[in-house]
C-alpha positions as CSV (number, residue, x, y, z in Angstrom):
1,M,6.7,-16.9,-31.7
2,L,8.2,-13.4,-32.1
3,V,11.0,-12.8,-34.5
4,K,13.8,-10.8,-32.8
5,N,13.7,-7.8,-35.2
6,D,9.9,-7.8,-35.9
7,K,9.0,-4.5,-34.1
8,K,5.5,-4.1,-35.4
9,R,4.5,-7.5,-34.1
10,F,6.1,-6.9,-30.8
11,K,4.4,-3.5,-30.5
12,R,1.0,-5.2,-31.3
13,D,1.6,-7.9,-28.7
14,F,2.7,-5.4,-26.0
15,D,-0.2,-3.1,-26.6
16,S,-2.7,-6.0,-26.5
17,L,-1.3,-7.2,-23.2
18,I,-1.5,-3.7,-21.7
19,T,-5.0,-3.2,-22.8
20,L,-6.0,-6.6,-21.4
21,A,-4.3,-5.6,-18.1
22,G,-6.4,-2.4,-18.0
23,K,-9.7,-4.2,-18.7
24,E,-9.5,-7.4,-16.6
25,K,-8.8,-6.6,-13.0
26,E,-8.3,-10.1,-11.7
27,F,-5.6,-10.9,-14.3
28,S,-4.0,-7.4,-14.7
29,D,-0.9,-8.3,-12.6
30,R,-0.2,-11.3,-14.7
31,Y,-0.7,-9.5,-18.0
32,A,1.6,-6.6,-16.9
33,Y,4.2,-9.2,-15.8
34,L,4.1,-10.9,-19.2
35,A,4.4,-7.6,-21.0
36,Y,7.4,-6.6,-18.9
37,K,9.1,-10.0,-19.5
38,L,8.5,-9.6,-23.2
39,V,10.2,-6.2,-23.2
40,K,13.2,-7.6,-21.2
41,A,13.5,-10.8,-23.4
42,K,13.4,-8.9,-26.7
43,K,15.5,-6.0,-25.5
44,V,13.3,-3.4,-27.2
45,K,13.1,0.2,-26.2
46,L,9.7,1.5,-25.4
47,D,8.3,5.0,-26.0
48,R,8.5,7.6,-23.3
49,G,4.9,7.1,-22.2
50,E,5.1,3.4,-22.2
51,K,8.0,3.2,-19.9
52,F,6.0,4.2,-16.9
53,L,3.1,1.8,-17.4
54,I,4.7,-1.0,-15.5
55,C,6.5,-0.8,-12.2
56,R,10.1,-2.1,-12.5
57,S,10.3,-3.6,-9.0
58,C,6.9,-5.4,-8.6
59,N,5.9,-5.7,-12.3
60,R,2.4,-4.3,-11.8
61,L,0.4,-2.0,-14.1
62,L,0.6,1.5,-12.8
63,I,-2.7,3.5,-12.9
64,P,-2.3,7.1,-11.6
65,G,-4.7,7.7,-8.8
66,I,-5.4,4.1,-8.1
67,N,-2.1,2.4,-7.4
68,C,0.4,5.1,-8.5
69,R,1.0,8.6,-7.2
70,V,2.3,11.2,-9.7
71,R,3.8,14.5,-8.4
72,L,5.6,17.5,-10.0
73,K,8.4,18.8,-7.8
74,Q,11.5,20.8,-8.4
75,G,11.8,20.0,-12.1
76,F,11.0,16.3,-11.7
77,L,8.0,14.2,-12.5
78,T,7.9,11.4,-9.8
79,Y,6.0,8.2,-10.1
80,K,5.5,6.3,-6.8
81,C,4.1,2.8,-6.8
82,L,1.7,2.4,-3.9
83,N,2.2,-1.4,-3.9
84,C,5.9,-1.6,-3.3
85,G,6.9,2.0,-2.7
86,N,9.3,2.2,-5.7
87,V,9.9,5.8,-6.9
88,R,10.9,6.8,-10.5
89,K,11.9,10.3,-11.4
90,V,11.8,12.0,-14.8
91,K,13.4,15.4,-15.4
92,Y,11.2,17.8,-17.3
93,D,11.5,21.4,-18.4
94,K,9.5,23.8,-16.3
95,R,9.2,26.3,-19.0
96,I,7.0,24.1,-21.2
């Protein structure tokens, strides 16, 4: 059982669920769903890169090129889930 303020343990559990979701194709949706529920239950903020690993509407693992489309357009980085059609936009600096 996770302690509410134990962030190292939470990070380890979240990372292990995401790596399992990437390796095992038949259970990947279930592992991604469990990882998302873990984040919501513990109310922990994820890193910038980890936020876009799981679709917020269908709770599936997003893999660019397979079930996720990533585009750069007008100063925004857009992630489109090809399962449910959900779009997430992130503003970025074009000068970088």
